ROZADREN-405511 format. One record per residue (C-alpha): residue in three letters; y, z, x. Coordinates in steps of 0.2 Angstrom, whole numbers, plus 2048, in hexadecimal, padded with zeros to 3 digits. Layout:
["ALA", [Y, Z, X]]
...
//
This chain:
["MET", [903, 74D, 83B]]
["GLN", [8FA, 75E, 83C]]
["SER", [8E8, 75C, 836]]
["GLU", [8E3, 76C, 830]]
["ASN", [8EF, 779, 826]]
["PRO", [8F0, 78A, 830]]
["LEU", [8EE, 793, 820]]
["PHE", [8DD, 78B, 81B]]
["ALA", [8D7, 78E, 82C]]
["ASP", [8DA, 7A0, 82A]]
["ILE", [8D4, 7A3, 81A]]
["ALA", [8C2, 798, 81F]]
["LYS", [8C2, 7A5, 82E]]
["LEU", [8C3, 7B4, 824]]
["PHE", [8B7, 7AD, 816]]
["ASN", [8AA, 7AA, 824]]
["SER", [8AE, 7BC, 82C]]
["ALA", [8AC, 7C3, 81B]]
["ALA", [89C, 7BA, 818]]
["GLY", [896, 7BE, 829]]
["THR", [899, 7CF, 827]]
["MET", [891, 7D0, 815]]
["ALA", [881, 7C9, 81D]]
["GLY", [87F, 7D6, 829]]
["MET", [884, 7E4, 81D]]
["GLY", [875, 7DD, 813]]
["ARG", [86B, 7DD, 822]]
["GLU", [86D, 7EF, 827]]
["ALA", [86D, 7F4, 813]]
["ARG", [85A, 7ED, 814]]
["ASP", [855, 7F4, 825]]
["ALA", [85B, 805, 81F]]
["ALA", [852, 806, 80D]]
["ARG", [843, 7FF, 816]]
["GLU", [846, 80E, 823]]
["ARG", [849, 81B, 815]]
["MET", [839, 812, 80C]]
["ARG", [82E, 815, 81C]]
["GLU", [833, 829, 81E]]
["ALA", [82F, 82B, 80C]]
["MET", [81E, 823, 80C]]
["GLY", [81A, 82C, 81C]]
["GLY", [818, 83D, 815]]
["LEU", [80C, 836, 809]]
["ASP", [7FA, 836, 80B]]
["PHE", [7F4, 825, 809]]
["VAL", [7E3, 81E, 80F]]
["SER", [7E1, 80C, 816]]
["ARG", [7D6, 7FF, 80D]]
["ASP", [7CA, 801, 81A]]
["GLU", [7C8, 815, 818]]
["PHE", [7C7, 811, 804]]
["ASP", [7BA, 803, 804]]
["ALA", [7B1, 80F, 810]]
["VAL", [7B1, 81E, 806]]
["LYS", [7AF, 814, 7F6]]
["ASP", [79D, 80B, 7FE]]
["MET", [797, 81F, 800]]
["ALA", [79B, 824, 7F1]]
["ALA", [78F, 814, 7E9]]
["LYS", [783, 818, 7F5]]
["ALA", [783, 82C, 7F1]]
["ARG", [782, 825, 7DD]]
["GLU", [775, 81B, 7E0]]
["GLU", [76A, 829, 7E9]]
["SER", [76E, 835, 7DC]]
["VAL", [768, 828, 7D0]]
["ALA", [756, 826, 7DA]]
["LEU", [755, 838, 7DC]]
["LYS", [757, 83E, 7C9]]
["ALA", [74A, 831, 7C5]]
["ARG", [740, 838, 7D2]]
["LEU", [742, 849, 7CB]]
["ASP", [73F, 844, 7BA]]
["ALA", [72F, 83C, 7BF]]
["LEU", [72A, 84C, 7C7]]
["GLU", [72F, 858, 7BA]]
["ALA", [723, 84A, 7AF]]
["ALA", [715, 84E, 7BA]]
["LEU", [717, 860, 7BA]]
["LYS", [717, 85F, 7A6]]
["ALA", [707, 854, 7A5]]
["LYS", [6FD, 85F, 7B1]]
["PRO", [6F2, 86B, 7A8]]
["LYS", [6F6, 87F, 7AA]]
["LYS", [6E7, 887, 7B3]]
//
């Protein structure tokens, strides 16, 4: 008595092969899409987080200096107006 039917064994091998092929195709499609996205994004001018933070800090410092200089200018103008003319 035969323990395994050759027809069922062949069908099982076919399904196993198809599943392996589909998994391989999925991996290849994912890798190809990832590579296309990397190429598309490579042409764009993006900055790193470190560069963004550095420029953000520089802008905040410049804003603070601008406010301080404005206050100083206002004080000098007020002093000039208060000074009697000769």
